[in-house]
NUGU-149971 format. One record per residue (C-alpha): z, x, y; chain. Coordinates in pm, whole numbers, plus 50000, padded with zeros to 5 digits. Example, Ala and Ser with C-alpha at 12.3 -4.5 7.8 and 13.67 -1.06 7.14 Angstrom:
2
<zagu zz="50780" xx="51230" yy="49550" cadena="A"/>
<zagu zz="50714" xx="51367" yy="49894" cadena="A"/>
This chain:
102
<zagu zz="51762" xx="49912" yy="50232" cadena="A"/>
<zagu zz="51619" xx="49822" yy="49892" cadena="A"/>
<zagu zz="51403" xx="50129" yy="49831" cadena="A"/>
<zagu zz="51490" xx="50498" yy="49840" cadena="A"/>
<zagu zz="51432" xx="50678" yy="50168" cadena="A"/>
<zagu zz="51075" xx="50802" yy="50187" cadena="A"/>
<zagu zz="50986" xx="51155" yy="50286" cadena="A"/>
<zagu zz="50658" xx="51271" yy="50432" cadena="A"/>
<zagu zz="50471" xx="51511" yy="50206" cadena="A"/>
<zagu zz="50109" xx="51564" yy="50314" cadena="A"/>
<zagu zz="50018" xx="51739" yy="49987" cadena="A"/>
<zagu zz="50000" xx="51418" yy="49785" cadena="A"/>
<zagu zz="49642" xx="51362" yy="49671" cadena="A"/>
<zagu zz="49504" xx="51015" yy="49721" cadena="A"/>
<zagu zz="49191" xx="50937" yy="49521" cadena="A"/>
<zagu zz="48865" xx="50843" yy="49688" cadena="A"/>
<zagu zz="48893" xx="50495" yy="49538" cadena="A"/>
<zagu zz="49246" xx="50444" yy="49673" cadena="A"/>
<zagu zz="49132" xx="50569" yy="50017" cadena="A"/>
<zagu zz="48836" xx="50328" yy="50010" cadena="A"/>
<zagu zz="49059" xx="50036" yy="49908" cadena="A"/>
<zagu zz="49309" xx="50112" yy="50185" cadena="A"/>
<zagu zz="49025" xx="50138" yy="50440" cadena="A"/>
<zagu zz="48882" xx="49804" yy="50324" cadena="A"/>
<zagu zz="49226" xx="49642" yy="50340" cadena="A"/>
<zagu zz="49269" xx="49768" yy="50697" cadena="A"/>
<zagu zz="48925" xx="49627" yy="50790" cadena="A"/>
<zagu zz="49025" xx="49293" yy="50641" cadena="A"/>
<zagu zz="49346" xx="49295" yy="50844" cadena="A"/>
<zagu zz="49154" xx="49376" yy="51161" cadena="A"/>
<zagu zz="48918" xx="49083" yy="51092" cadena="A"/>
<zagu zz="49215" xx="48845" yy="51081" cadena="A"/>
<zagu zz="49235" xx="48820" yy="51459" cadena="A"/>
<zagu zz="49505" xx="48595" yy="51589" cadena="A"/>
<zagu zz="49721" xx="48627" yy="51278" cadena="A"/>
<zagu zz="50051" xx="48805" yy="51272" cadena="A"/>
<zagu zz="50031" xx="49114" yy="51052" cadena="A"/>
<zagu zz="50333" xx="49063" yy="50834" cadena="A"/>
<zagu zz="50390" xx="49203" yy="50488" cadena="A"/>
<zagu zz="50250" xx="48893" yy="50315" cadena="A"/>
<zagu zz="49927" xx="48921" yy="50516" cadena="A"/>
<zagu zz="49904" xx="49292" yy="50435" cadena="A"/>
<zagu zz="49952" xx="49220" yy="50064" cadena="A"/>
<zagu zz="49677" xx="48956" yy="50077" cadena="A"/>
<zagu zz="49438" xx="49202" yy="50247" cadena="A"/>
<zagu zz="49522" xx="49475" yy="49994" cadena="A"/>
<zagu zz="49477" xx="49236" yy="49700" cadena="A"/>
<zagu zz="49137" xx="49122" yy="49832" cadena="A"/>
<zagu zz="49027" xx="49484" yy="49879" cadena="A"/>
<zagu zz="49138" xx="49572" yy="49524" cadena="A"/>
<zagu zz="48954" xx="49270" yy="49380" cadena="A"/>
<zagu zz="48638" xx="49372" yy="49569" cadena="A"/>
<zagu zz="48654" xx="49731" yy="49441" cadena="A"/>
<zagu zz="48775" xx="49681" yy="49085" cadena="A"/>
<zagu zz="48659" xx="49399" yy="48856" cadena="A"/>
<zagu zz="48969" xx="49190" yy="48773" cadena="A"/>
<zagu zz="49174" xx="49431" yy="48984" cadena="A"/>
<zagu zz="49528" xx="49335" yy="49080" cadena="A"/>
<zagu zz="49819" xx="49475" yy="49276" cadena="A"/>
<zagu zz="50167" xx="49502" yy="49129" cadena="A"/>
<zagu zz="50525" xx="49543" yy="49241" cadena="A"/>
<zagu zz="50604" xx="49913" yy="49189" cadena="A"/>
<zagu zz="50941" xx="50030" yy="49066" cadena="A"/>
<zagu zz="51220" xx="49800" yy="49175" cadena="A"/>
<zagu zz="51008" xx="49683" yy="49470" cadena="A"/>
<zagu zz="50943" xx="49592" yy="49742" cadena="A"/>
<zagu zz="50643" xx="49827" yy="49713" cadena="A"/>
<zagu zz="50312" xx="49661" yy="49620" cadena="A"/>
<zagu zz="50017" xx="49863" yy="49492" cadena="A"/>
<zagu zz="49861" xx="50043" yy="49197" cadena="A"/>
<zagu zz="50057" xx="50101" yy="48878" cadena="A"/>
<zagu zz="49811" xx="50374" yy="48783" cadena="A"/>
<zagu zz="49809" xx="50588" yy="49098" cadena="A"/>
<zagu zz="50144" xx="50483" yy="49243" cadena="A"/>
<zagu zz="49981" xx="50426" yy="49583" cadena="A"/>
<zagu zz="50108" xx="50115" yy="49757" cadena="A"/>
<zagu zz="50239" xx="49957" yy="50073" cadena="A"/>
<zagu zz="50596" xx="49882" yy="50175" cadena="A"/>
<zagu zz="50750" xx="49688" yy="50461" cadena="A"/>
<zagu zz="50982" xx="49907" yy="50667" cadena="A"/>
<zagu zz="51182" xx="49836" yy="50983" cadena="A"/>
<zagu zz="50915" xx="50016" yy="51186" cadena="A"/>
<zagu zz="50606" xx="49858" yy="51024" cadena="A"/>
<zagu zz="50408" xx="49867" yy="50702" cadena="A"/>
<zagu zz="50363" xx="50211" yy="50544" cadena="A"/>
<zagu zz="50141" xx="50354" yy="50272" cadena="A"/>
<zagu zz="50355" xx="50530" yy="50014" cadena="A"/>
<zagu zz="50321" xx="50701" yy="49681" cadena="A"/>
<zagu zz="50571" xx="50629" yy="49406" cadena="A"/>
<zagu zz="50601" xx="50952" yy="49209" cadena="A"/>
<zagu zz="50644" xx="50944" yy="48830" cadena="A"/>
<zagu zz="51014" xx="51025" yy="48874" cadena="A"/>
<zagu zz="51057" xx="50724" yy="49105" cadena="A"/>
<zagu zz="51077" xx="50908" yy="49436" cadena="A"/>
<zagu zz="50896" xx="50734" yy="49721" cadena="A"/>
<zagu zz="50679" xx="50955" yy="49938" cadena="A"/>
<zagu zz="50563" xx="50818" yy="50274" cadena="A"/>
<zagu zz="50197" xx="50898" yy="50334" cadena="A"/>
<zagu zz="50097" xx="50717" yy="50653" cadena="A"/>
<zagu zz="50122" xx="50399" yy="50858" cadena="A"/>
<zagu zz="49926" xx="50106" yy="50714" cadena="A"/>
<zagu zz="49974" xx="49846" yy="50987" cadena="A"/>
């Protein structure tokens, strides 16, 4: 496993903008009927949602990877053995699992 074990902590605050971007990315994934939802597809949907919400917005590899998301908020997605999760990378580097993405 390349990233530290995530723990579930429901008290992490996710901004309204991050919630809207994640919702848009999920809608984009749902619209891709017939395509396998792999991590590359999820990254593409997240990147498109970020670009739609933020002028010149981009997603980045967080920490040592393989988490992809916002350098500012630390909210991102990661491929796990059980699916793609939404996580928060805390300032100290700990990874906090927030919810299932796909």
